[in-house]
N, CA, C and O atoms as a Tinker XYZ file with bonds, in Angstrom:
   336  protein
     1  N     38.428000 -180.033000 -109.724000    73     2
     2  CA    38.400000 -180.491000 -111.098000    64     1     3
     3  C     36.976000 -180.341000 -111.636000    63     2     4     5
     4  O     36.006000 -180.518000 -110.899000    81     3
     5  N     36.860000 -180.024000 -112.889000    73     3     6
     6  CA    35.576000 -179.811000 -113.543000    64     5     7
     7  C     34.802000 -181.127000 -113.645000    63     6     8     9
     8  O     35.376000 -182.172000 -113.955000    81     7
     9  N     33.485000 -181.065000 -113.379000    73     7    10
    10  CA    32.647000 -182.270000 -113.448000    64     9    11
    11  C     32.681000 -182.907000 -114.832000    63    10    12    13
    12  O     32.750000 -184.129000 -114.961000    81    11
    13  N     32.634000 -182.076000 -115.857000    73    11    14
    14  CA    32.612000 -182.593000 -117.224000    64    13    15
    15  C     33.893000 -183.368000 -117.539000    63    14    16    17
    16  O     33.853000 -184.401000 -118.206000    81    15
    17  N     35.028000 -182.859000 -117.052000    73    15    18
    18  CA    36.308000 -183.539000 -117.276000    64    17    19
    19  C     36.349000 -184.878000 -116.532000    63    18    20    21
    20  O     36.858000 -185.869000 -117.056000    81    19
    21  N     35.816000 -184.900000 -115.317000    73    19    22
    22  CA    35.752000 -186.152000 -114.547000    64    21    23
    23  C     34.921000 -187.187000 -115.298000    63    22    24    25
    24  O     35.302000 -188.355000 -115.383000    81    23
    25  N     33.792000 -186.759000 -115.838000    73    23    26
    26  CA    32.905000 -187.668000 -116.572000    64    25    27
    27  C     33.580000 -188.166000 -117.845000    63    26    28    29
    28  O     33.487000 -189.349000 -118.174000    81    27
    29  N     34.260000 -187.271000 -118.565000    73    27    30
    30  CA    34.977000 -187.667000 -119.780000    64    29    31
    31  C     36.024000 -188.729000 -119.470000    63    30    32    33
    32  O     36.111000 -189.746000 -120.158000    81    31
    33  N     36.819000 -188.487000 -118.430000    73    31    34
    34  CA    37.868000 -189.454000 -118.059000    64    33    35
    35  C     37.258000 -190.797000 -117.688000    63    34    36    37
    36  O     37.780000 -191.846000 -118.068000    81    35
    37  N     36.151000 -190.767000 -116.945000    73    35    38
    38  CA    35.505000 -192.011000 -116.535000    64    37    39
    39  C     35.057000 -192.818000 -117.757000    63    38    40    41
    40  O     35.296000 -194.022000 -117.842000    81    39
    41  N     34.403000 -192.133000 -118.700000    73    39    42
    42  CA    33.883000 -192.815000 -119.890000    64    41    43
    43  C     35.025000 -193.382000 -120.729000    63    42    44    45
    44  O     34.953000 -194.525000 -121.182000    81    43
    45  N     36.070000 -192.598000 -120.937000    73    43    46
    46  CA    37.200000 -193.056000 -121.742000    64    45    47
    47  C     37.892000 -194.244000 -121.068000    63    46    48    49
    48  O     38.221000 -195.226000 -121.733000    81    47
    49  N     38.114000 -194.160000 -119.758000    73    47    50
    50  CA    38.754000 -195.277000 -119.040000    64    49    51
    51  C     37.914000 -196.542000 -119.144000    63    50    52    53
    52  O     38.442000 -197.636000 -119.346000    81    51
    53  N     36.606000 -196.384000 -119.005000    73    51    54
    54  CA    35.710000 -197.538000 -119.050000    64    53    55
    55  C     35.792000 -198.235000 -120.406000    63    54    56    57
    56  O     35.925000 -199.457000 -120.473000    81    55
    57  N     35.713000 -197.465000 -121.472000    73    55    58
    58  CA    35.778000 -198.051000 -122.813000    64    57    59
    59  C     37.171000 -198.595000 -123.119000    63    58    60    61
    60  O     37.303000 -199.618000 -123.792000    81    59
    61  N     38.209000 -197.919000 -122.632000    73    59    62
    62  CA    39.586000 -198.363000 -122.845000    64    61    63
    63  C     39.826000 -199.708000 -122.157000    63    62    64    65
    64  O     40.421000 -200.614000 -122.741000    81    63
    65  N     39.359000 -199.830000 -120.912000    73    63    66
    66  CA    39.513000 -201.082000 -120.157000    64    65    67
    67  C     38.800000 -202.244000 -120.841000    63    66    68    69
    68  O     39.301000 -203.368000 -120.861000    81    67
    69  N     37.619000 -201.958000 -121.403000    73    67    70
    70  CA    36.836000 -203.012000 -122.045000    64    69    71
    71  C     37.208000 -203.214000 -123.514000    63    70    72    73
    72  O     36.584000 -204.013000 -124.212000    81    71
    73  N     38.229000 -202.487000 -123.979000    73    71    74
    74  CA    38.744000 -202.594000 -125.347000    64    73    75
    75  C     37.651000 -202.371000 -126.398000    63    74    76    77
    76  O     37.491000 -203.167000 -127.323000    81    75
    77  N     36.924000 -201.301000 -126.239000    73    75    78
    78  CA    35.849000 -200.945000 -127.171000    64    77    79
    79  C     36.407000 -200.074000 -128.289000    63    78    80    81
    80  O     36.195000 -198.862000 -128.300000    81    79
    81  N     37.110000 -200.680000 -129.218000    73    79    82
    82  CA    37.718000 -199.969000 -130.342000    64    81    83
    83  C     36.960000 -200.291000 -131.607000    63    82    84    85
    84  O     36.622000 -201.450000 -131.847000    81    83
    85  N     36.685000 -199.290000 -132.420000    73    83    86
    86  CA    36.137000 -199.360000 -133.769000    64    85    87
    87  C     34.907000 -200.266000 -133.901000    63    86    88    89
    88  O     33.790000 -199.779000 -133.726000    81    87
    89  N     35.061000 -201.546000 -134.199000    73    87    90
    90  CA    33.917000 -202.406000 -134.499000    64    89    91
    91  C     33.305000 -203.050000 -133.269000    63    90    92    93
    92  O     32.256000 -203.688000 -133.366000    81    91
    93  N     33.931000 -202.898000 -132.130000    73    91    94
    94  CA    33.343000 -203.375000 -130.883000    64    93    95
    95  C     32.748000 -202.154000 -130.203000    63    94    96    97
    96  O     33.483000 -201.231000 -129.852000    81    95
    97  N     31.444000 -202.123000 -130.010000    73    95    98
    98  CA    30.795000 -200.924000 -129.516000    64    97    99
    99  C     29.768000 -201.252000 -128.441000    63    98   100   101
   100  O     29.400000 -202.409000 -128.240000    81    99
   101  N     29.314000 -200.210000 -127.756000    73    99   102
   102  CA    28.325000 -200.356000 -126.700000    64   101   103
   103  C     27.273000 -199.265000 -126.843000    63   102   104   105
   104  O     27.503000 -198.244000 -127.492000    81   103
   105  N     26.134000 -199.490000 -126.239000    73   103   106
   106  CA    25.036000 -198.528000 -126.293000    64   105   107
   107  C     25.410000 -197.262000 -125.538000    63   106   108   109
   108  O     26.064000 -197.327000 -124.497000    81   107
   109  N     25.005000 -196.126000 -126.051000    73   107   110
   110  CA    25.329000 -194.835000 -125.451000    64   109   111
   111  C     24.717000 -194.701000 -124.051000    63   110   112   113
   112  O     25.232000 -193.949000 -123.225000    81   111
   113  N     23.632000 -195.417000 -123.781000    73   111   114
   114  CA    22.988000 -195.370000 -122.461000    64   113   115
   115  C     23.789000 -196.109000 -121.398000    63   114   116   117
   116  O     23.546000 -195.915000 -120.207000    81   115
   117  N     24.738000 -196.950000 -121.797000    73   115   118
   118  CA    25.556000 -197.689000 -120.843000    64   117   119
   119  C     26.744000 -196.878000 -120.336000    63   118   120   121
   120  O     27.369000 -197.270000 -119.350000    81   119
   121  N     27.073000 -195.761000 -120.980000    73   119   122
   122  CA    28.259000 -194.997000 -120.623000    64   121   123
   123  C     28.233000 -194.456000 -119.195000    63   122   124   125
   124  O     29.239000 -194.584000 -118.497000    81   123
   125  N     27.134000 -193.856000 -118.722000    73   123   126
   126  CA    27.176000 -193.300000 -117.359000    64   125   127
   127  C     27.039000 -194.337000 -116.245000    63   126   128   129
   128  O     27.154000 -193.990000 -115.070000    81   127
   129  N     26.796000 -195.592000 -116.588000    73   127   130
   130  CA    26.680000 -196.614000 -115.548000    64   129   131
   131  C     28.013000 -196.755000 -114.832000    63   130   132   133
   132  O     29.062000 -196.889000 -115.462000    81   131
   133  N     27.959000 -196.722000 -113.522000    73   131   134
   134  CA    29.175000 -196.808000 -112.722000    64   133   135
   135  C     29.543000 -195.474000 -112.096000    63   134   136   137
   136  O     30.344000 -195.430000 -111.163000    81   135
   137  N     28.970000 -194.388000 -112.595000    73   135   138
   138  CA    29.179000 -193.064000 -111.999000    64   137   139
   139  C     28.318000 -192.939000 -110.749000    63   138   140   141
   140  O     27.344000 -193.674000 -110.589000    81   139
   141  N     28.671000 -192.019000 -109.871000    73   139   142
   142  CA    27.830000 -191.768000 -108.707000    64   141   143
   143  C     26.496000 -191.196000 -109.178000    63   142   144   145
   144  O     26.408000 -190.651000 -110.279000    81   143
   145  N     25.466000 -191.316000 -108.357000    73   143   146
   146  CA    24.138000 -190.843000 -108.739000    64   145   147
   147  C     24.134000 -189.358000 -109.057000    63   146   148   149
   148  O     23.430000 -188.926000 -109.971000    81   147
   149  N     24.903000 -188.574000 -108.326000    73   147   150
   150  CA    24.958000 -187.132000 -108.573000    64   149   151
   151  C     25.469000 -186.840000 -109.979000    63   150   152   153
   152  O     24.892000 -186.021000 -110.694000    81   151
   153  N     26.546000 -187.505000 -110.375000    73   151   154
   154  CA    27.126000 -187.267000 -111.698000    64   153   155
   155  C     26.289000 -187.887000 -112.811000    63   154   156   157
   156  O     26.205000 -187.338000 -113.910000    81   155
   157  N     25.673000 -189.024000 -112.527000    73   155   158
   158  CA    24.876000 -189.702000 -113.551000    64   157   159
   159  C     23.664000 -188.866000 -113.955000    63   158   160   161
   160  O     23.307000 -188.814000 -115.132000    81   159
   161  N     23.038000 -188.220000 -112.991000    73   159   162
   162  CA    21.849000 -187.410000 -113.240000    64   161   163
   163  C     22.223000 -186.035000 -113.781000    63   162   164   165
   164  O     21.397000 -185.363000 -114.398000    81   163
   165  N     23.443000 -185.623000 -113.557000    73   163   166
   166  CA    23.905000 -184.292000 -113.920000    64   165   167
   167  C     23.739000 -184.009000 -115.414000    63   166   168   169
   168  O     23.846000 -184.912000 -116.243000    81   167
   169  N     23.474000 -182.739000 -115.744000    73   167   170
   170  CA    23.351000 -182.326000 -117.140000    64   169   171
   171  C     24.697000 -182.379000 -117.855000    63   170   172   173
   172  O     24.751000 -182.386000 -119.085000    81   171
   173  N     25.786000 -182.415000 -117.082000    73   171   174
   174  CA    27.126000 -182.447000 -117.661000    64   173   175
   175  C     27.434000 -183.780000 -118.343000    63   174   176   177
   176  O     28.285000 -183.840000 -119.230000    81   175
   177  N     26.751000 -184.842000 -117.938000    73   175   178
   178  CA    27.009000 -186.164000 -118.514000    64   177   179
   179  C     26.700000 -186.176000 -120.010000    63   178   180   181
   180  O     27.520000 -186.618000 -120.816000    81   179
   181  N     25.529000 -185.695000 -120.371000    73   179   182
   182  CA    25.137000 -185.674000 -121.780000    64   181   183
   183  C     26.055000 -184.759000 -122.581000    63   182   184   185
   184  O     26.434000 -185.092000 -123.703000    81   183
   185  N     26.413000 -183.615000 -122.016000    73   183   186
   186  CA    27.289000 -182.672000 -122.700000    64   185   187
   187  C     28.683000 -183.256000 -122.891000    63   186   188   189
   188  O     29.310000 -183.033000 -123.927000    81   187
   189  N     29.179000 -184.006000 -121.899000    73   187   190
   190  CA    30.500000 -184.624000 -121.999000    64   189   191
   191  C     30.538000 -185.641000 -123.136000    63   190   192   193
   192  O     31.507000 -185.690000 -123.893000    81   191
   193  N     29.499000 -186.443000 -123.258000    73   191   194
   194  CA    29.431000 -187.436000 -124.329000    64   193   195
   195  C     29.358000 -186.738000 -125.689000    63   194   196   197
   196  O     30.019000 -187.154000 -126.641000    81   195
   197  N     28.558000 -185.684000 -125.774000    73   195   198
   198  CA    28.459000 -184.935000 -127.033000    64   197   199
   199  C     29.799000 -184.322000 -127.424000    63   198   200   201
   200  O     30.160000 -184.321000 -128.601000    81   199
   201  N     30.543000 -183.799000 -126.443000    73   199   202
   202  CA    31.860000 -183.224000 -126.734000    64   201   203
   203  C     32.839000 -184.285000 -127.213000    63   202   204   205
   204  O     33.621000 -184.038000 -128.131000    81   203
   205  N     32.804000 -185.462000 -126.602000    73   203   206
   206  CA    33.689000 -186.550000 -127.031000    64   205   207
   207  C     33.366000 -186.981000 -128.464000    63   206   208   209
   208  O     34.263000 -187.331000 -129.230000    81   207
   209  N     32.093000 -186.951000 -128.815000    73   207   210
   210  CA    31.700000 -187.280000 -130.189000    64   209   211
   211  C     32.170000 -186.197000 -131.160000    63   210   212   213
   212  O     32.640000 -186.514000 -132.252000    81   211
   213  N     32.049000 -184.920000 -130.776000    73   211   214
   214  CA    32.484000 -183.819000 -131.636000    64   213   215
   215  C     33.998000 -183.816000 -131.829000    63   214   216   217
   216  O     34.490000 -183.467000 -132.901000    81   215
   217  N     34.735000 -184.206000 -130.787000    73   215   218
   218  CA    36.198000 -184.258000 -130.857000    64   217   219
   219  C     36.671000 -185.508000 -131.591000    63   218   220   221
   220  O     37.872000 -185.685000 -131.797000    81   219
   221  N     35.748000 -186.372000 -131.987000    73   219   222
   222  CA    36.029000 -187.630000 -132.698000    64   221   223
   223  C     36.857000 -188.593000 -131.848000    63   222   224   225
   224  O     37.564000 -189.443000 -132.389000    81   223
   225  N     36.777000 -188.469000 -130.546000    73   223   226
   226  CA    37.392000 -189.455000 -129.663000    64   225   227
   227  C     36.487000 -190.677000 -129.597000    63   226   228   229
   228  O     36.960000 -191.812000 -129.546000    81   227
   229  N     35.178000 -190.432000 -129.598000    73   227   230
   230  CA    34.202000 -191.509000 -129.690000    64   229   231
   231  C     33.638000 -191.545000 -131.106000    63   230   232   233
   232  O     33.365000 -190.507000 -131.709000    81   231
   233  N     33.472000 -192.735000 -131.612000    73   231   234
   234  CA    32.830000 -192.923000 -132.912000    64   233   235
   235  C     31.399000 -193.398000 -132.673000    63   234   236   237
   236  O     31.153000 -194.205000 -131.777000    81   235
   237  N     30.470000 -192.907000 -133.460000    73   235   238
   238  CA    29.072000 -193.311000 -133.289000    64   237   239
   239  C     28.660000 -194.257000 -134.412000    63   238   240   241
   240  O     29.147000 -194.173000 -135.540000    81   239
   241  N     27.756000 -195.151000 -134.066000    73   239   242
   242  CA    27.208000 -196.091000 -135.041000    64   241   243
   243  C     25.703000 -196.170000 -134.800000    63   242   244   245
   244  O     25.258000 -196.810000 -133.847000    81   243
   245  N     24.921000 -195.521000 -135.659000    73   243   246
   246  CA    23.466000 -195.590000 -135.477000    64   245   247
   247  C     22.941000 -196.979000 -135.829000    63   246   248   249
   248  O     23.334000 -197.568000 -136.836000    81   247
   249  N     22.058000 -197.488000 -134.993000    73   247   250
   250  CA    21.423000 -198.775000 -135.240000    64   249   251
   251  C     19.913000 -198.602000 -135.098000    63   250   252   253
   252  O     19.444000 -197.546000 -134.674000    81   251
   253  N     19.173000 -199.611000 -135.444000    73   251   254
   254  CA    17.716000 -199.506000 -135.334000    64   253   255
   255  C     17.263000 -199.522000 -133.874000    63   254   256   257
   256  O     16.131000 -199.131000 -133.588000    81   255
   257  N     18.106000 -199.959000 -132.951000    73   255   258
   258  CA    17.742000 -200.019000 -131.541000    64   257   259
   259  C     18.422000 -198.941000 -130.704000    63   258   260   261
   260  O     18.296000 -198.959000 -129.480000    81   259
   261  N     19.137000 -198.003000 -131.321000    73   259   262
   262  CA    19.758000 -196.900000 -130.584000    64   261   263
   263  C     21.153000 -196.595000 -131.087000    63   262   264   265
   264  O     21.657000 -197.246000 -132.002000    81   263
   265  N     21.761000 -195.607000 -130.484000    73   263   266
   266  CA    23.095000 -195.176000 -130.888000    64   265   267
   267  C     24.153000 -195.980000 -130.138000    63   266   268   269
   268  O     24.079000 -196.126000 -128.918000    81   267
   269  N     25.122000 -196.493000 -130.861000    73   267   270
   270  CA    26.231000 -197.243000 -130.290000    64   269   271
   271  C     27.503000 -196.414000 -130.433000    63   270   272   273
   272  O     27.644000 -195.662000 -131.398000    81   271
   273  N     28.431000 -196.541000 -129.483000    73   271   274
   274  CA    29.685000 -195.784000 -129.534000    64   273   275
   275  C     30.876000 -196.698000 -129.275000    63   274   276   277
   276  O     30.760000 -197.744000 -128.636000    81   275
   277  N     32.029000 -196.268000 -129.795000    73   275   278
   278  CA    33.292000 -196.967000 -129.566000    64   277   279
   279  C     34.415000 -195.940000 -129.607000    63   278   280   281
   280  O     34.199000 -194.797000 -130.009000    81   279
   281  N     35.606000 -196.341000 -129.195000    73   279   282
   282  CA    36.761000 -195.451000 -129.219000    64   281   283
   283  C     37.344000 -195.387000 -130.625000    63   282   284   285
   284  O     37.300000 -196.362000 -131.375000    81   283
   285  N     37.886000 -194.229000 -130.969000    73   283   286
   286  CA    38.482000 -194.010000 -132.276000    64   285   287
   287  C     39.965000 -194.400000 -132.221000    63   286   288   289
   288  O     40.731000 -193.762000 -131.500000    81   287
   289  N     40.390000 -195.437000 -132.967000    73   287   290
   290  CA    41.791000 -195.857000 -132.929000    64   289   291
   291  C     42.750000 -194.818000 -133.498000    63   290   292   293
   292  O     43.945000 -194.876000 -133.210000    81   291
   293  N     42.267000 -193.878000 -134.291000    73   291   294
   294  CA    43.127000 -192.830000 -134.843000    64   293   295
   295  C     43.487000 -191.777000 -133.794000    63   294   296   297
   296  O     44.419000 -190.998000 -133.993000    81   295
   297  N     42.759000 -191.751000 -132.686000    73   295   298
   298  CA    42.986000 -190.769000 -131.623000    64   297   299
   299  C     43.605000 -191.417000 -130.382000    63   298   300   301
   300  O     43.355000 -190.978000 -129.260000    81   299
   301  N     44.399000 -192.446000 -130.583000    73   299   302
   302  CA    44.955000 -193.201000 -129.460000    64   301   303
   303  C     45.809000 -192.335000 -128.535000    63   302   304   305
   304  O     45.773000 -192.522000 -127.319000    81   303
   305  N     46.571000 -191.399000 -129.081000    73   303   306
   306  CA    47.424000 -190.536000 -128.258000    64   305   307
   307  C     46.572000 -189.615000 -127.393000    63   306   308   309
   308  O     46.862000 -189.432000 -126.211000    81   307
   309  N     45.534000 -189.041000 -127.965000    73   307   310
   310  CA    44.639000 -188.166000 -127.206000    64   309   311
   311  C     43.937000 -188.935000 -126.098000    63   310   312   313
   312  O     43.766000 -188.424000 -124.991000    81   311
   313  N     43.533000 -190.158000 -126.395000    73   311   314
   314  CA    42.841000 -190.991000 -125.414000    64   313   315
   315  C     43.765000 -191.329000 -124.249000    63   314   316   317
   316  O     43.358000 -191.248000 -123.090000    81   315
   317  N     44.991000 -191.703000 -124.545000    73   315   318
   318  CA    45.939000 -192.038000 -123.485000    64   317   319
   319  C     46.311000 -190.807000 -122.656000    63   318   320   321
   320  O     46.586000 -190.936000 -121.463000    81   319
   321  N     46.325000 -189.619000 -123.262000    73   319   322
   322  CA    46.575000 -188.393000 -122.502000    64   321   323
   323  C     45.427000 -188.110000 -121.545000    63   322   324   325
   324  O     45.660000 -187.689000 -120.412000    81   323
   325  N     44.190000 -188.333000 -121.983000    73   323   326
   326  CA    43.036000 -188.121000 -121.113000    64   325   327
   327  C     43.028000 -189.085000 -119.943000    63   326   328   329
   328  O     42.647000 -188.709000 -118.835000    81   327
   329  N     43.437000 -190.306000 -120.171000    73   327   330
   330  CA    43.433000 -191.317000 -119.120000    64   329   331
   331  C     44.452000 -191.006000 -118.038000    63   330   332   333
   332  O     44.181000 -191.208000 -116.854000    81   331
   333  N     45.620000 -190.517000 -118.433000    73   331   334
   334  CA    46.682000 -190.233000 -117.460000    64   333   335
   335  C     46.399000 -189.039000 -116.650000    63   334   336
   336  O     47.200000 -188.673000 -115.789000    81   335
């Protein structure tokens, strides 16, 4: 399985479990926490997050202390397909 896909699934599952939808968000730096050291340091992690943002699966919220992200409730079917 592709590393980027593994990272995407991990991030989506993590946010889904913690119910991070729309107005409940977390810092973008917290997303790779929980991954193995190899995957966390990997260049694929940043690219996976950027792809999720481009696909509008993750919503971004810029703040004065950094970028915050949450799951997009309009993409619930896509999110559940990625998790399975």
